[in-house]
LUMBA-590799 format. One record per residue (C-alpha): residue number from 0; residue in three letters; z, y, x; chain. Coordinates in Angstrom, 1 decimal, m for minus. Last residue first. Example, Ala and Ser with C-alpha at 12.3 -4.5 7.8 and 13.67 -1.06 7.14 Angstrom:
(kero 1,'SER',(7.1,m1.1,13.7),'A') (kero 0,'ALA',(7.8,m4.5,12.3),'A') 
//
This chain:
(kero 238,'GLU',(m0.3,2.4,m33.3),'A') (kero 237,'THR',(1.7,3.0,m30.4),'A') (kero 236,'GLU',(0.4,3.7,m26.8),'A') (kero 235,'LYS',(1.5,0.8,m24.3),'A') (kero 234,'GLU',(4.1,2.1,m21.9),'A') (kero 233,'LYS',(2.9,2.0,m18.3),'A') (kero 232,'MET',(4.0,m1.0,m16.5),'A') (kero 231,'GLY',(6.0,m1.4,m13.4),'A') (kero 230,'ILE',(5.6,m3.7,m10.2),'A') (kero 229,'HIS',(7.6,m3.6,m7.1),'A') (kero 228,'LEU',(7.0,m5.9,m4.2),'A') (kero 227,'ALA',(9.3,m5.9,m1.1),'A') (kero 226,'ALA',(9.1,m6.5,2.6),'A') (kero 225,'ILE',(11.6,m7.0,5.4),'A') (kero 224,'GLY',(13.9,m8.2,2.6),'A') (kero 223,'GLY',(14.5,m11.6,4.0),'A') (kero 222,'THR',(10.8,m12.8,3.7),'A') (kero 221,'LEU',(9.8,m10.8,0.7),'A') (kero 220,'PRO',(12.3,m9.1,m1.7),'A') (kero 219,'TYR',(10.9,m8.8,m5.3),'A') (kero 218,'ALA',(11.2,m5.7,m7.7),'A') (kero 217,'LYS',(10.5,m5.8,m11.5),'A') (kero 216,'VAL',(9.9,m2.7,m13.7),'A') (kero 215,'ASP',(9.5,m3.5,m17.3),'A') (kero 214,'ARG',(8.6,0.2,m18.2),'A') (kero 213,'MET',(7.4,3.0,m15.8),'A') (kero 212,'GLY',(8.8,6.4,m17.0),'A') (kero 211,'VAL',(8.9,8.5,m13.8),'A') (kero 210,'SER',(12.6,7.8,m13.2),'A') (kero 209,'ARG',(11.8,4.0,m13.6),'A') (kero 208,'PHE',(9.6,3.5,m10.5),'A') (kero 207,'LEU',(12.2,5.8,m8.9),'A') (kero 206,'GLU',(15.0,3.1,m9.7),'A') (kero 205,'ALA',(12.7,0.2,m8.4),'A') (kero 204,'LEU',(12.6,2.2,m5.3),'A') (kero 203,'ALA',(16.2,2.5,m5.0),'A') (kero 202,'PRO',(16.8,m1.1,m5.5),'A') (kero 201,'LEU',(14.4,m2.0,m2.6),'A') (kero 200,'ASP',(15.5,0.5,m0.1),'A') (kero 199,'PRO',(14.2,4.1,m0.4),'A') (kero 198,'PHE',(12.1,5.3,2.7),'A') (kero 197,'SER',(14.2,7.8,4.9),'A') (kero 196,'GLN',(14.0,5.4,7.8),'A') (kero 195,'LEU',(10.8,3.5,7.0),'A') (kero 194,'SER',(8.6,6.1,8.7),'A') (kero 193,'GLU',(10.5,6.2,11.6),'A') (kero 192,'PRO',(10.0,2.5,12.3),'A') (kero 191,'LEU',(6.2,2.7,11.7),'A') (kero 190,'TRP',(5.8,6.0,13.7),'A') (kero 189,'ALA',(6.4,4.2,17.1),'A') (kero 188,'TYR',(3.1,2.4,16.5),'A') (kero 187,'GLN',(1.4,5.8,17.1),'A') (kero 186,'GLU',(3.3,6.5,20.1),'A') (kero 185,'LYS',(2.7,3.3,21.6),'A') (kero 184,'ARG',(m0.9,3.1,21.1),'A') (kero 183,'LYS',(m2.7,1.2,23.8),'A') (kero 182,'ALA',(m3.6,m1.2,21.2),'A') (kero 181,'PHE',(m2.3,m4.7,22.3),'A') (kero 180,'TRP',(0.4,m3.7,24.8),'A') (kero 179,'LYS',(1.2,m0.3,23.5),'A') (kero 178,'GLY',(1.6,m1.4,20.1),'A') (kero 177,'MET',(3.4,m4.3,21.1),'A') (kero 176,'LEU',(6.0,m1.9,22.8),'A') (kero 175,'PRO',(6.2,0.0,19.6),'A') (kero 174,'LEU',(7.1,m3.3,17.7),'A') (kero 173,'ILE',(10.0,m4.4,20.2),'A') (kero 172,'ARG',(12.3,m1.4,20.4),'A') (kero 171,'GLU',(12.5,m0.2,16.5),'A') (kero 170,'PHE',(11.1,m2.9,14.4),'A') (kero 169,'TYR',(12.2,m5.8,16.8),'A') (kero 168,'PHE',(15.9,m4.4,16.8),'A') (kero 167,'TYR',(15.8,m3.7,13.4),'A') (kero 166,'TYR',(14.9,m7.1,12.5),'A') (kero 165,'LEU',(17.6,m8.7,14.6),'A') (kero 164,'GLY',(20.3,m6.4,13.1),'A') (kero 163,'LYS',(19.2,m7.3,9.6),'A') (kero 162,'PHE',(18.9,m10.8,10.1),'A') (kero 161,'PRO',(22.8,m10.9,11.3),'A') (kero 160,'GLN',(23.5,m9.8,8.7),'A') (kero 159,'TRP',(22.2,m9.0,5.2),'A') (kero 158,'MET',(20.5,m5.9,3.9),'A') (kero 157,'PRO',(17.0,m6.3,4.9),'A') (kero 156,'LYS',(15.0,m2.8,4.4),'A') (kero 155,'SER',(11.8,m2.5,2.9),'A') (kero 154,'LEU',(7.8,m2.7,4.1),'A') (kero 153,'GLU',(5.5,m2.1,1.0),'A') (kero 152,'LEU',(3.7,m3.7,m1.8),'A') (kero 151,'CYS',(3.6,m1.4,m4.6),'A') (kero 150,'VAL',(1.7,m2.2,m8.0),'A') (kero 149,'ILE',(1.5,0.1,m11.2),'A') (kero 148,'GLN',(0.4,m2.3,m14.0),'A') (kero 147,'GLY',(m1.5,m1.5,m17.2),'A') (kero 146,'GLY',(m0.3,m1.5,m20.8),'A') (kero 145,'PRO',(m1.5,2.1,m21.4),'A') (kero 144,'LYS',(m4.2,2.5,m18.8),'A') (kero 143,'VAL',(m3.5,3.7,m15.2),'A') (kero 142,'VAL',(m4.5,7.0,m14.2),'A') (kero 141,'ARG',(m1.2,9.0,m14.8),'A') (kero 140,'LYS',(1.2,6.2,m13.8),'A') (kero 139,'MET',(m0.5,6.5,m10.6),'A') (kero 138,'GLU',(m0.1,10.0,m10.2),'A') (kero 137,'GLU',(3.5,9.9,m11.3),'A') (kero 136,'LEU',(4.1,7.5,m8.5),'A') (kero 135,'THR',(2.4,9.7,m6.0),'A') (kero 134,'LYS',(4.3,12.8,m6.9),'A') (kero 133,'VAL',(7.6,10.7,m6.9),'A') (kero 132,'ILE',(6.6,9.5,m3.2),'A') (kero 131,'ASP',(5.9,13.0,m1.9),'A') (kero 130,'PRO',(5.0,13.1,1.9),'A') (kero 129,'ILE',(3.3,9.8,1.9),'A') (kero 128,'ASN',(3.6,7.5,4.6),'A') (kero 127,'ARG',(6.2,5.5,2.8),'A') (kero 126,'LEU',(3.6,4.8,0.0),'A') (kero 125,'GLY',(1.2,3.2,2.1),'A') (kero 124,'PHE',(2.0,m0.4,3.1),'A') (kero 123,'GLY',(m0.1,m1.4,m0.2),'A') (kero 122,'ILE',(m0.8,0.7,m3.1),'A') (kero 121,'THR',(m2.1,m0.6,m6.5),'A') (kero 120,'VAL',(m3.1,0.8,m9.6),'A') (kero 119,'PHE',(m4.2,m1.7,m12.2),'A') (kero 118,'ASP',(m5.9,m1.7,m15.5),'A') (kero 117,'PHE',(m7.7,1.5,m14.7),'A') (kero 116,'SER',(m8.8,4.9,m16.1),'A') (kero 115,'ASN',(m5.8,5.9,m18.4),'A') (kero 114,'ASP',(m6.2,9.6,m17.3),'A') (kero 113,'GLU',(m9.4,10.7,m15.6),'A') (kero 112,'PHE',(m9.7,10.5,m11.8),'A') (kero 111,'PRO',(m9.8,12.6,m8.5),'A') (kero 110,'LEU',(m6.2,11.7,m7.6),'A') (kero 109,'ASP',(m3.6,14.4,m6.4),'A') (kero 108,'MET',(m0.8,12.8,m4.7),'A') (kero 107,'ALA',(m2.9,9.9,m3.2),'A') (kero 106,'ASN',(m5.2,12.3,m1.7),'A') (kero 105,'GLY',(m8.8,11.6,m1.3),'A') (kero 104,'GLN',(m11.6,9.7,0.4),'A') (kero 103,'VAL',(m13.4,7.2,m1.8),'A') (kero 102,'LEU',(m14.7,3.9,m1.7),'A') (kero 101,'LYS',(m16.6,2.1,m4.6),'A') (kero 100,'ILE',(m16.5,m1.5,m5.1),'A') (kero 99,'GLN',(m18.6,m3.3,m7.5),'A') (kero 98,'GLU',(m22.1,m2.6,m6.4),'A') (kero 97,'GLY',(m21.1,m2.6,m2.6),'A') (kero 96,'LEU',(m19.8,m6.2,m3.0),'A') (kero 95,'GLY',(m22.0,m7.9,m0.5),'A') (kero 94,'GLN',(m19.0,m9.2,1.4),'A') (kero 93,'LYS',(m20.7,m7.5,4.4),'A') (kero 92,'ASN',(m21.2,m4.4,2.5),'A') (kero 91,'VAL',(m17.4,m4.4,1.5),'A') (kero 90,'LYS',(m16.4,m5.1,5.4),'A') (kero 89,'ALA',(m18.7,m2.3,6.4),'A') (kero 88,'GLN',(m17.0,0.0,3.9),'A') (kero 87,'GLY',(m13.6,m0.8,5.3),'A') (kero 86,'ILE',(m14.2,m0.1,8.6),'A') (kero 85,'SER',(m15.8,3.4,7.5),'A') (kero 84,'LEU',(m12.7,3.7,5.1),'A') (kero 83,'MET',(m10.1,3.6,8.1),'A') (kero 82,'ASN',(m12.2,6.2,10.2),'A') (kero 81,'GLY',(m12.3,8.3,7.1),'A') (kero 80,'SER',(m8.7,8.4,6.7),'A') (kero 79,'PHE',(m7.7,9.8,3.5),'A') (kero 78,'ASP',(m7.7,6.7,1.5),'A') (kero 77,'LEU',(m8.9,5.6,m2.1),'A') (kero 76,'GLY',(m10.5,2.1,m2.8),'A') (kero 75,'VAL',(m12.1,1.7,m6.3),'A') (kero 74,'THR',(m12.8,m1.4,m8.0),'A') (kero 73,'LYS',(m15.0,m1.7,m11.1),'A') (kero 72,'GLY',(m14.5,m5.1,m13.0),'A') (kero 71,'THR',(m17.1,m8.1,m12.3),'A') (kero 70,'GLY',(m15.3,m10.8,m10.7),'A') (kero 69,'SER',(m11.7,m9.2,m11.1),'A') (kero 68,'ALA',(m10.0,m11.4,m8.6),'A') (kero 67,'ARG',(m12.9,m10.8,m6.3),'A') (kero 66,'ALA',(m12.6,m7.0,m6.8),'A') (kero 65,'LEU',(m8.8,m7.2,m6.2),'A') (kero 64,'ALA',(m9.2,m9.2,m3.0),'A') (kero 63,'ILE',(m11.9,m6.9,m1.7),'A') (kero 62,'THR',(m9.6,m3.9,m2.4),'A') (kero 61,'TRP',(m6.6,m5.7,m0.7),'A') (kero 60,'ASP',(m8.7,m6.3,2.5),'A') (kero 59,'CYS',(m9.9,m2.7,2.3),'A') (kero 58,'THR',(m9.7,m1.5,5.9),'A') (kero 57,'GLY',(m7.1,1.2,4.6),'A') (kero 56,'CYS',(m6.6,1.1,0.9),'A') (kero 55,'CYS',(m4.3,3.9,0.9),'A') (kero 54,'LEU',(m4.3,3.7,m3.1),'A') (kero 53,'ASP',(m6.3,0.7,m4.5),'A') (kero 52,'LEU',(m7.7,1.5,m8.1),'A') (kero 51,'ALA',(m8.3,m1.6,m10.3),'A') (kero 50,'THR',(m10.5,m2.6,m13.4),'A') (kero 49,'GLN',(m10.3,m5.9,m15.1),'A') (kero 48,'GLY',(m13.3,m7.7,m15.9),'A') (kero 47,'PRO',(m11.8,m11.3,m15.2),'A') (kero 46,'GLN',(m8.1,m11.3,m15.5),'A') (kero 45,'MET',(m5.4,m10.1,m12.8),'A') (kero 44,'ASN',(m2.3,m12.3,m12.5),'A') (kero 43,'MET',(m0.5,m9.5,m11.2),'A') (kero 42,'LYS',(2.4,m11.8,m9.8),'A') (kero 41,'ARG',(m0.2,m14.1,m8.4),'A') (kero 40,'MET',(m2.0,m11.2,m6.6),'A') (kero 39,'THR',(1.4,m10.3,m5.2),'A') (kero 38,'PHE',(2.3,m13.5,m3.8),'A') (kero 37,'ARG',(m1.2,m13.5,m2.1),'A') (kero 36,'ARG',(m0.4,m10.2,m0.7),'A') (kero 35,'TRP',(2.7,m11.2,0.6),'A') (kero 34,'ALA',(1.1,m14.5,2.3),'A') (kero 33,'LYS',(m1.5,m12.1,3.8),'A') (kero 32,'HIS',(1.3,m9.7,5.3),'A') (kero 31,'ARG',(3.0,m12.8,7.0),'A') (kero 30,'ARG',(0.4,m12.6,9.6),'A') (kero 29,'PHE',(3.1,m12.6,12.2),'A') (kero 28,'SER',(3.9,m9.2,10.8),'A') (kero 27,'LEU',(3.0,m7.4,14.0),'A') (kero 26,'ILE',(0.3,m9.6,15.2),'A') (kero 25,'ASP',(m1.4,m9.8,12.0),'A') (kero 24,'ASN',(m1.4,m6.0,11.3),'A') (kero 23,'MET',(m2.3,m5.2,14.8),'A') (kero 22,'MET',(m5.8,m7.1,14.6),'A') (kero 21,'ASP',(m6.3,m5.1,11.3),'A') (kero 20,'TYR',(m5.6,m1.9,12.6),'A') (kero 19,'LYS',(m7.2,m2.0,16.0),'A') (kero 18,'PRO',(m10.3,0.1,15.0),'A') (kero 17,'ALA',(m8.2,2.4,12.8),'A') (kero 16,'ILE',(m5.3,3.2,15.2),'A') (kero 15,'SER',(m6.5,6.8,15.9),'A') (kero 14,'GLU',(m7.5,7.8,12.5),'A') (kero 13,'PHE',(m4.4,6.2,10.9),'A') (kero 12,'VAL',(m2.0,8.3,13.4),'A') (kero 11,'ALA',(m3.7,11.4,13.1),'A') (kero 10,'HIS',(m3.6,11.1,9.2),'A') (kero 9,'VAL',(0.1,10.3,9.5),'A') (kero 8,'HIS',(0.9,13.7,11.8),'A') (kero 7,'LYS',(m1.2,15.9,9.4),'A') (kero 6,'GLN',(0.5,14.6,6.4),'A') (kero 5,'LYS',(3.8,14.7,7.8),'A') (kero 4,'SER',(3.3,18.4,9.1),'A') (kero 3,'GLN',(2.5,19.4,5.5),'A') (kero 2,'ALA',(5.6,17.4,4.0),'A') (kero 1,'ASP',(8.0,19.0,6.6),'A') (kero 0,'MET',(8.9,17.0,9.6),'A') 
//
């Protein structure tokens, strides 16, 4: 699948699954995605007033968590799916965060923001769906402030047996069936294992972070390596 075809396919998938997205995340990850996000927030150590851009924000759970951690800092969520953003906007409004959080429909490979705009730029469970990973990382680095953090929480590839075999059996065989049973979307949830096949594993993604000029890159395997957290820093400007 070429880049343009992938982009169109992924857009169609997420437009389709938006109404059941939150429920299916809980079911398919056995609610582990919530624990992964809490771990990530602890590692980020966000301070009051700091600003954040959340890419592929989807239905905005992480966007809202970032805004709450900041307290007063501007928080922006960006996604290419209008249906996902509509659900996210309803959550933002319900939480009374409409003044602090702005949602933007846009492309993670071509961010509509000035250089050095945010203290944090995050992406959760979205990088593997983007046709050009390196371009996206370069854009994240461009818009984060010097000394700011680039944060990626994503599915990954467990390396040790027998867990690896069990995981791939679940991910490739059982997960699409659960998508069919619970969301009536078997074909769309078959995309999840497909999207991981060519995605870099934990050390390879850490090397991509370094290749675009990020400093102090740290990578953390989560739940036996089925997910991973990567954090890199944009180099501070010299005096």
